[in-house]
C-alpha angles and dihedrals in degrees: 000000000000110000102186111104113247122230115266095202107108093195090055090048093052092042096061090061090070088082103091099219092045091051092049090051092050091050090048094053094040092053095048118097089209132045114270128222128219094257093051093047092048092049093048093054096033094237133124121280090238093055091047091050092050094053095040091054091048088055089053091050088053092052094243096112135032128209134219132179121229139159106238091208092060090228125123137194130044114352094019092110131230118313114256120239109240129189131215136170112279120246089222114109116227119197133159125200122174113222094027118265127187104199089149091064092050091047092051092049093049093045090053091050092049092051091051094058110111122269096005089285093140093054091049093049091048090054091048092052092045090052091051091050092048092049090053090051091051094047093048089054092051091053096052114111120251136056120317126217116278116272090249091062105056092151094063097070092038091052091053091054092046091051091051089051092053100252097124097219121210120200120213104210092196096058101021090232127135122214125188116235094194137041111207088205099048092128088069100042099082096057100023106032097144094050095043097045091045089052092049093050094046092049090049092050089050092051091051091049092048092049094045087225123167091235135113129210128207140171112260108155118200135161119282098012143072118280096241124087126186127211139170111287145170097261128150141228103270118219118247 
């Protein structure tokens, strides 16, 4: 693993993305479901390996990427070769607000208050409101002018909405399922997992209902992604 300490200055981290090649490399690595090596990054952007390595390591120094070392062959021991340095998106969250804002503190306070309401009523009401908001998002999308995706591709429109909401969806062509590589509310998950995951699922169900998409959503928590997974279902065309 990378041992050099990353910068903790969020303004510096955001600032280094103003360099066009560096930003393209960050977007390439961030969008990849698997860590990317220097050779693969250089080939994808049609730049030299040396230039790719320079910018990728600068992104590590800024705390935007993380590195790991792995033998691509899967072998170990003598003759297996040197491990390759691979890059992946950092789990660190980088945000800049000028003047400073602490919405995360307010969200944590309100989540704690909701969970303390008697009988779980606050959690239930939160899910109801999230479902209503999701349904409105889905219906608004249905009402937009222009062609909609073919009925055989219900995940396409859903993926667009999930991307716009910050979930970073990833479609598995083999299974037809969509997983979410990012949770926009990850700052709350550690201390308020039940509330946050329930809110995410309810919002997703509302979006599906509003779209009338033949898709189902379920909770399937796993490391490094959101707790909700989407799969082909037996839905219906909801009435506007």
